[in-house]
C-alpha positions, 0 to 999 in steps of 0.5 A: 755198256750199251748195245744196239737193240739188234745186237743185244736180242740176237747175241745168244743166237750168234753164240749158238751159231759160232758153237755150231760152226766150231763143232761142225769144222774142227775136231780138238778138245780146246774147240770143244771146250770153247763151243761148250762155253759158248753154248752155256753162255747163250743158254744162260743168257736166254734163261735169264732174259726169259725169267726177267720178261716173264709176264705171268709171274708165278704167284702160286706154287701149284701151277709151277711145272717144276714143282709138279715134276719135283725137278729143281727150278734151275733143272727145269729151265735148262732141260730143253737146252740139255736135250738139244746139246746132247742131240747135236753131239750125237748127230755130229759124232755118230753115223748110227741110224738109231742114234740119229733117230733118238737125236732127232726125237730129242731135238723135237722134244726141246723145241716143243718145250721151248715153244710151249714155255714161250707161249705159256709165259705171255700174259693171258688174253683178256676178254676186255 
């Protein structure tokens, strides 16, 4: 099935928006399950697209950050999304200032990791 590029490119972000809406305004277990499934679908879509579109195709293992940290590749790819999910649950479901500060730090860490990955997975600029 073919979707227009505008819809195809923004679909994972629509999953995230619907997930956030469900978590913010409803408080039942079926809604939590639906929000979790939508979040997982968005994460899987983004990681799969990132892997497919990589321009830096890792040829050498020593430059692979997952191998340097002894993490499985799948865990390394999904870790920032896990940080962000935990942070959002803490923000939405607690009122403790300490826990909300920890959630804010987790969000910053997730955003930092995702931005570094986006930058590092592009083709290096050439002198010629």
